[in-house]
C-alpha positions as CSV (number, residue, x, y, z in Angstrom):
1,X,114.5,18.1,-35.6
2,X,117.4,15.8,-36.0
3,X,121.0,16.5,-35.2
4,X,124.1,14.6,-34.2
5,X,127.4,15.9,-32.9
6,X,129.5,12.8,-33.4
7,X,131.2,12.9,-36.8
8,X,129.5,16.1,-37.9
9,X,131.2,19.2,-39.3
10,X,128.6,21.5,-37.8
11,X,130.1,23.9,-35.2
12,X,126.8,25.3,-34.0
13,X,123.6,23.3,-34.1
14,X,120.3,25.2,-34.5
15,X,117.1,23.3,-33.9
16,X,113.6,24.4,-34.8
17,X,111.0,22.9,-32.4
18,X,107.5,22.8,-33.8
19,X,106.2,20.1,-31.6
20,X,102.7,20.5,-30.3
21,X,101.6,20.2,-26.7
22,X,99.2,17.4,-25.7
23,X,95.6,18.6,-25.8
24,X,94.1,19.4,-22.5
25,X,90.5,18.7,-23.7
26,X,88.5,15.6,-23.0
27,X,89.4,12.6,-25.1
28,X,86.3,11.7,-27.1
29,X,87.2,8.6,-29.2
30,X,89.9,6.3,-30.5
31,X,91.2,8.9,-33.0
32,X,91.7,11.4,-30.1
33,X,93.7,8.7,-28.2
34,X,95.9,8.0,-31.2
35,X,96.5,11.7,-31.9
36,X,97.3,12.3,-28.2
37,X,99.7,9.3,-28.2
38,X,101.5,10.6,-31.3
39,X,101.9,14.0,-29.7
40,X,103.3,12.7,-26.5
41,X,105.7,10.4,-28.3
42,X,106.8,13.2,-30.6
43,X,107.5,15.4,-27.6
44,X,109.5,12.7,-25.9
45,X,111.7,12.4,-29.1
46,X,112.0,16.1,-29.5
47,X,113.0,16.5,-25.9
48,X,115.9,14.1,-26.4
49,X,117.0,15.7,-29.7
50,X,116.9,19.2,-28.2
51,X,119.8,18.1,-26.0
52,X,122.0,18.1,-29.1
53,X,121.2,21.7,-30.1
54,X,123.2,24.7,-29.1
55,X,120.2,27.0,-30.0
56,X,116.6,26.0,-30.1
57,X,114.1,28.1,-32.0
58,X,110.6,27.5,-30.8
59,X,107.9,29.3,-32.9
60,X,104.5,29.8,-31.3
61,X,102.3,27.4,-33.1
62,X,99.4,27.4,-30.7
63,X,97.2,29.3,-33.2
64,X,98.1,27.0,-36.1
65,X,96.2,24.0,-37.4
66,X,98.5,21.3,-38.7
67,X,95.9,20.3,-41.3
68,X,95.2,23.8,-42.6
69,X,97.6,24.6,-45.4
70,X,96.3,28.2,-45.5
71,X,98.0,28.9,-42.2
72,X,101.4,28.4,-43.7
73,X,101.9,32.2,-43.9
74,X,101.3,32.6,-40.2
75,X,103.7,29.7,-39.6
76,X,106.4,31.4,-41.5
77,X,105.8,34.7,-39.6
78,X,106.0,32.8,-36.3
79,X,109.2,31.1,-37.4
80,X,110.7,34.5,-38.3
81,X,109.7,36.0,-35.0
82,X,111.2,33.0,-33.0
83,X,114.3,33.2,-35.1
84,X,114.8,36.8,-34.3
85,X,114.2,36.2,-30.6
86,X,116.9,33.5,-30.7
87,X,119.6,35.8,-32.3
88,X,121.2,36.9,-29.0
89,X,122.0,33.3,-27.9
90,X,123.0,32.4,-31.5
91,X,125.5,35.4,-31.5
92,X,126.8,34.2,-28.1
93,X,127.3,30.6,-29.4
94,X,129.0,31.9,-32.5
95,X,131.4,34.1,-30.5
96,X,132.2,31.1,-28.3
97,X,132.9,29.1,-31.4
98,X,135.2,31.8,-32.8
99,X,137.1,32.1,-29.5
100,X,137.6,28.3,-29.5
101,X,138.8,28.3,-33.1
102,X,141.1,31.3,-32.5
103,X,142.6,29.6,-29.4
104,X,143.2,26.3,-31.3
105,X,144.8,28.2,-34.2
106,X,147.1,30.0,-31.8
107,X,148.1,26.8,-30.1
108,X,148.8,25.1,-33.4
109,X,151.0,28.1,-34.3
110,X,152.9,27.7,-31.0
111,X,151.4,30.9,-29.4
112,X,149.9,30.7,-26.0
113,X,146.5,32.4,-26.1
114,X,146.0,35.3,-23.7
115,X,143.6,34.7,-20.9
116,X,141.1,37.6,-20.7
117,X,141.4,39.4,-17.3
118,X,138.3,39.8,-15.2
119,X,137.5,43.5,-14.5
């Protein structure tokens, strides 16, 4: 996940978070320590990068093994499921973007945008 708002032409930033949670099992050896360290560092980086996103899609990867390439079909299905779940917030962000663009276009044209009344 990598996104920057400064200097970008993106109006809505969608991030996909596939970061794993640190293991809750007992650490057995040096390899476990290294893997746990990488996971914790990766989560810290992902947490910072999520701040740039308007919408974060977070597939359930708890059943996936990162070294098992046969699980890629399940990964795709989980990604699709998470993407569909994120559609309401994505639609909201796109509507907000359209409203901002419409208001800016009206201002450039010298028309004062109407303020919606609260009912």
